[in-house]
C-alpha positions in Angstrom: 0.0 0.0 0.0 1.4 3.3 -1.1 1.6 6.2 1.3 -0.2 9.3 -0.2 1.8 12.5 0.5 -1.5 14.5 0.6 -2.8 12.2 3.4 0.4 12.5 5.4 0.3 16.3 5.0 -3.3 16.4 6.2 -2.6 14.3 9.3 0.5 16.3 10.2 -1.4 19.5 9.8 -4.2 18.3 12.0 -1.8 17.2 14.7 0.0 20.5 14.6 -3.3 22.4 14.8 -4.3 20.3 17.8 -1.0 20.9 19.6 -1.1 24.6 18.9 -4.6 24.9 20.4 -3.5 22.9 23.4 -0.6 25.3 23.9 -2.9 28.3 23.6 -5.2 26.9 26.2 -2.3 26.3 28.6 -0.9 29.8 28.1 -4.2 31.6 28.4 -4.6 33.6 31.7 -7.1 32.1 34.2 -10.2 34.3 34.4 -11.6 34.4 37.9 -15.3 34.2 38.2 -17.2 37.1 39.7 -19.0 35.7 42.8 -21.6 37.6 44.7 -20.5 38.2 48.3 -23.5 36.3 49.7 -22.6 33.2 47.6 -19.8 31.1 49.1 -17.8 28.6 47.2 -18.7 25.0 47.9 -15.5 23.2 49.1 -14.4 20.4 46.8 -14.7 17.0 48.2 -11.4 15.2 48.7 -10.6 12.7 46.1 -10.8 9.2 47.5 -8.9 6.6 45.5 -9.8 3.0 46.4 -6.9 0.9 47.7 -5.4 -1.8 45.4 -6.4 -4.4 48.0 -10.1 -3.4 47.8 -10.0 -3.5 44.0 -8.3 -6.9 44.0 -10.9 -8.3 46.4 -13.8 -6.9 44.4 -12.3 -8.4 41.2 -11.9 -11.8 42.8 -15.6 -11.7 44.0 -16.8 -10.8 40.5 -14.7 -13.5 38.9 -16.1 -16.1 41.4 -19.7 -15.0 40.7 -19.1 -15.3 37.0 -17.7 -18.8 37.4 -20.8 -19.8 39.4 -23.1 -18.3 36.7 -21.3 -20.2 34.0 -21.4 -23.3 36.3 -17.7 -23.8 36.0 -17.1 -24.3 39.7 -17.7 -28.0 40.4 
């Protein structure tokens, strides 16, 4: 399969345009919102990441349930 130069140029141009827009967004100044004095900001909830142990246990339970559903555990 031959590589078309026009297609390569179109892909490269699209990638460059995307990267340029991304740079402009990162460099743009942050505009603060005008908040009325009576309105208070709602504090953000702390991000809670599940522990790897909990994820592993849940995965094991789901696999065992699937085995039972497929009647493979005998």
